[in-house]
N, C-alpha and C positions, 0 to 999 in steps of 0.2 A: 435147299431154301430153308430160310428159318421158320420156325413154328411161331405164328402169331396170337398174342395174347388175346383175350377179348376186347380188351381196350383198344391194342394196336389192330384189330378187326375194325371198330367204330371207327377210329380216325382215318384207315384206309377206304372205309365205304363213305366218309363224308368226302375226303380228297378227290375220289372217283366220281363223284357228283359235280365237280366244279367243272368249267367248260375247258376242255383240252387244248383249245387254240389261244386263249387269252391268259395274257399275263394280269394278276390282281394283287393288291397288297397281300400277305402273308398275313399281316395284323388282323386283317379282318377275319379270317378263317379262323384264327386263334380264338377271337372274341366270341366265335358260334360254337367251337366245341370246349373249351376250357378256360378262358377269363369274361366268364359271364357273372355279372353283379348276385343273382341270384346263387351261385356256387361259392361267392365270399372269395374271390381270388382275383389278383390284378397284377401287372408286371409294369415297371418303368425302369427303362433303360438310359443309363448316364454314360453314352458314348464317349464322350469328351473327356470323363474322368474314368472311365475302364472298370465300371462296374454295373451290375444290375440288380434289382430287387425284387422279389417275388414279395407281394403284400398280399397279408391273409386275415379274414376279420378276428376279432378277439377270440371268440368262441373256439378257432380253429388254433390259433396261434398260441394261446395259453394253455391248451390242451398238449401235452408233449406227444404222444401217440399220434393224435390228428396231425399235429404240424408234421411231424416226420413223415406220415403216410403223403400228404399234400407236396412236401418238397421232394418224395421220392418219385411221385407221379409226375411232377414237370421233369423233372430228371430223366424220367422215362421219355416224355414227349421229345424232349430236345433231342436225345440220343436217337430215337427211331425216326425222327425227320433226318437226322444226319445220315442214317442208315439208306434212308429213301433216296437222298440226294447222292450219296456215293454210287448206288445201284443204279442211278439212272432213271428211276420211277416219277422223280420230280426235278426241278431244278430253282433253285433259290438264287435271284439276282440283284444284289445291292448296286443299284444305278448310282448317276450323281447326285441325284436327289436324296436319296437315302443317306449316302456318306456324307452329304453337308448336314446331314441333322446332328444336333448335340444330343438329344435328347427324343425319346421314345415311350408314348403313354397307350398302354395297350389293356383295355377292359370294355365291355360294350355299354356302360355307362359313363365312360370317359368322353365327352363330347367338347370337343375344340379347347382344347386345357391352353391356359393364358397366365402368362406372370402379372401379378399386380402389385406391385411396390415389394416385392422380396416372395412372398408365398408364390406357388402355382395352384390356382383355382381349376379343379379337375371338370366341373360339369357343372350346369345351371343350378344344381342345390347349393352350391357354395363350399362342397368338400375340397379341399387343398393339403397341401403337404407343403413344408418350410425345411424338411429336413429328409433324410436319406431312409429313415427310420420308421417313420408314422404318417398316416394319413388321418386328417382331424375333419370334424363336421364344424359349422357354422358356431356351434357352442363351445369349440375348443376340446370338444371330446374326441379320444383316439378311439377312431373305429378300425383302423387298419393297422398293423404292425409287419415290419419287413424282413426278409431273411435275405442277407446279402450273396451276392454272386460275383466273384471277382476272379482276377488270372486265367486260367485255361477254362473254367465254367463261363466266364463272362465272353470269351473268344466263341465258345460253342452257342450261348445263348444270342450273342450278335448277330452271328451267321445264318441262324435259322428262324430267329423270330422278327426278323428285319429284312426289308426291299419285297421283291414280286416273286410270285409263283407261278411255275408253269408247269401242269401236271401232263404226265404221258398216259396214253390209253392203257398201256401196258400195266397201269398201277391194278388194275381189275383182275388180271392174272392171279396176284395175289391171293385174292378171296378164293377164286375158284381153285387154284392150286390147293389151298387150305383145304376146302370141302373136299375134293378129290383124293386127299390122303386117306389111306387104311386106317380105320380104328379098331383095334384088336379088344375083342372081348374076353374075359377072364373068369372060368370056373371058380367061384366061391369054394367048389370042394375039392379043389384041385392043390396038392402041395407043390410049389413052385420052387425046385430046388436052386434056381439060378439066385434067388433072393437070399434064400437061406445062406449060400455060401458068400453074398455079399457081407450079410451081416456078420459072418463067422470073421470075415476077413478085415471087416470095422474094428471087431472087437479085438482082435488079436493086435491090429494095428495101435489099438489103444493102449495095450498091456505094454506092448514094445516100448511104446512114448513113454510112460511111466516108468518103467524102468530106466531108459535112458536121462530122462529128466533126475532121477535119483543119483544115477552115477555121476550127472553133470554137477549137482548140486554139492556132492562129496568133493568131488575134483577140483570145484571152484573155491570152497572153503580150504582146500589144502594149498591150493595156489595162492591164494589171499595172504596164509601165514608165510609162505614163501617170500611173498613180495614184502613183507611188513620187516622179516628177517634180513633180507637184501638191503630195504631201504634203510634200516639201522646201521648196514655195515657201509653204504654209501655215504651215509651222514659223517660216518666215523672217518673215512677217508678223505672226504672234503675238508673236515677239520685240520687233518695230518696235513693238507696240502697249503694252506693259509702261510704257513711260515715259508715256504718254497715259492709260493707266488709273490709274497714281499720282497724276499731276496732278488728275483727275477726283476721285478718293477725298480729296484734301485740300480741295477748294473745296465749299462750300454746294450745295444743291441743292433745286429745288423738288419737293415731296412729289407722287407721283403718285397719281391718284383710284383708289381700289380699288373697283371695280363689284361688287355682291353678286350671285350667280346669280339668275337669274329665277325664280320660284315660278309652276308652270303647276297649273293646277287639273284636275282630272278626277271621273268619278261612276264607281262599280259598280252594276250591274243586274242582275237576274233577271227570272223571270216575274211575281214579286209588285211589282215595279214598274209593271206595264201599259204602257201605250204613252207613258210619258214622254219616251222619246228622241225622239218627233214633235214635242213641245215645245221642245225644244233651239233656240236660234239663236244669232248672234253676240252679241246681247247679255250671254249668260250667260258669255261669255270660257273657256270649256271648250276644253283642249287634248287631251284624251284619254277614252275611256269604255273600261270593261273591264267584259265580261257575263260569266254564267255560262253555261258550255257544257254539262256532264255532270256525272254522279254516279255513284259507284259504278261499275258495268261494263256498266249497260246504258241507265241513265237519259240523257236527252237534254232540257235547259231546251226546252218547247214554243215559246219566244219568240227562240230563239238566233239561228236562220238570218235571221230577219227583223232583229234587232238587229245582226247581224253585216254584212248588206248595207248597213243605214240608217246605221251609225257612218260608214263611208265616204262615202255621199252626203252626209252632213252635212260633210265635210271635216275630221273629227277622226282621231286617232291611236286605232286598235283595240288591244284584248287580249280574252284570253279565258282563263278558269279552269276547274279539275275540283275539285268539291267530293270529296275522299278519304272512304272510308267503309272503315275498319279492320277490317271484319270480312269484306272480299272480298278476292279475290286482286290483289295490286298488277299483275301484268302484263296480266292481262284489263282492268284500269281503265286502264292506260297505253295498251293498244292501242285500247280503246274511245274515249279522249280524242282521240289522234293521228287517228285515222279521222274522226271528227265535225269535227275542226278542217280537215282536209285541208292542202294546201300552204300554208304563212305566207309572205307578201310580207315583203321587207326592211323594210317600214314599219310591219310590224305587232310589236307587243310580243311578247316571246318566251312560250311556255306556263306557264301558272300553276297551282301546288298550292295549293289552298286544305285546310289542315289546322287544326284548331281542336276545342275540347271536343265539339262537336255531332259530329264525325267519328267518336266513340267511339260506339257504338249501348249504350243503357242497359243492355241485357241481355248485353253482349258484356265479357268480363273479358279486359283488353288487359295484355300484356306489353310493357313500355316499350322494352327491349331489342330484341324482335321487331318492334314498330311500327316501330323505326327502321331495321332490316333492310328492311323492306315499303318503308319511304318512299324508300330510296336506291335500292332495285331499281326502282320506279315510275318517280323522277327519271331514270335512266340509261338506262332504256329509252325514256321520253318523248324524251330529248334524241336517243337514237339513230335513233328514229322520224321526229323533225320536223327533224334537223338544227340545232336550235336550242337555247340554255342556258335550262332553265326558272328560274322563280322561286319562291321561297315566300312563302306569306300565312299568318301566324299572329298571335297575340298575345303579349306578352310572358311573360304567367304559363305559358302552353301549352308556350310556347318553351322555357324554362327546366325545365319539368319533364319534357318527353318528347325535346326536339331537342338532347342534349347531346353529340353527337359532333360533332368538329371539321371531319367531312366534308361539313356542310350548310352551312358556313360559305362553301363555294366557290359558292354560290349568291345570288344578288341576294336582298334581303329585303324584302317587304311588310310593314310594321307596322300592326296594327291597335291604336290606343291614342287613346282618347277624354280630351283633354284640352287645358286652355287655355294650357298651358305650351309655350314656345317650341320644345322640342324633345320628341320622344317618348322613352318607355323602350323599350329594345330587349333582346331576349333576350341572354345572356351570350355564345353562339356570335358573335355579329356585333357584339361591344362594339367592337373594333377596326376593323370594316371599315365601318358604320353601315348606313343603310338606302338603298333606291330610292324607294319609293313610301312614303306615312304615309297610313293612312286615320285621318283626325281628328276625323271627326265623323259620326254616324249621322243627323242632322238637318238637313242641307241643304237649303234650301228652292228647288226648281226648280219653278216653275209653281205652287206652292202644294202641292207635293208633295216629302214628306220623303225625302231618299235620303242614301246616304252619299256623303261630300266626300273626295277623294283629293288630296294633294300630291305635287308634283316639284319638287326645285329643280336646276336646269341647263338646258341649252342643249334647244331642243324637240327636236332631232333624238336627242340623247340619251336621250330617252324611251324610244325603241324599238332602241337599239343592246345587245347584250347584254354 
């Protein structure tokens, strides 16, 4: 069990006083323990834009020491909430109502913020913000200034500071365990040889580091001199080659043979394909197999673990995909997918997001902008958890309708386009980048069983490279 700081103890004590059987907005709790007007702090989350802003009063913001302390304390709070969620002491659920919101305003003095011809009025006093960096009063004086959190920081803030919280009764055990931990006293007159040994080791390490840096500095200067010398030699050799190149340019030459990149075939499967993988052999000339792993935030394909192992036994490159559910929390789905996959090897294909029309339940009213925000959160979280760059599977029509932000173009595309044409149609975002995999057909015959045929053009090792 981790040792709690005094600040963490105060947060745990406050959380333990919440009703254990009732979901309530976590923002309400944050406004009692951290975002109080009296403490000079506020938080505004721009979910649709992918960033959050920690606002501090001028007194805190303009003092670099105080500002650093406030930012550090907020980061500690977010990290601690993630720890409590991960260990099961509380659950933070971002339901549909939360996911549909594009902005969140957190402070006990922010009462019913509303937009009025551009600026967002935050309370009855008329304090407002019209840019991501400042909050002003009615006389246009700046009263708060903002510290921006984006990228991975934004994902953590969004997942811990929005939604409803359900606290487990086990959270009280954290305080009890901390109080029961033995506290050793020390005799001030006793020589602590262990501490002396540690300091001696530290001093020795510093001395070794100084000697090493001195050696490296000397070695580096010699290396630079050698580089300069070799650079002069290289320039001289290049000059002498100019004449030869001009002669070659004037002479006829034999055309070199341009070899086309190899086309590798693969299939993608799920439980609906049964034990089709058992029938695969060398005659099928497959290079890779992609199998379904998960769906939503809790479903695991019943055949995934069997298929995942068998693909390797067949000597094929393996990949796995997650079927996205637009009605469920993206962070929960990402964690479920990464946990089911486990650690990927260097020869596995990166984790794949499957997003298609069936990803949107019939009774779910989807907001295209919010869907893209959630998908981006999912991709970033999977990348952070797996250490690999995800791949996006979709079809041209769905991609052009819902994946319209250029940010998705940084991810490799697996496009589904069943056509006899030489090349598939791809969504606009990838028009200048092309595709990595092409799902060309849904009726590839494998041992008299129809399945999806996927193509990859390039060297075999490039199949699994990010």
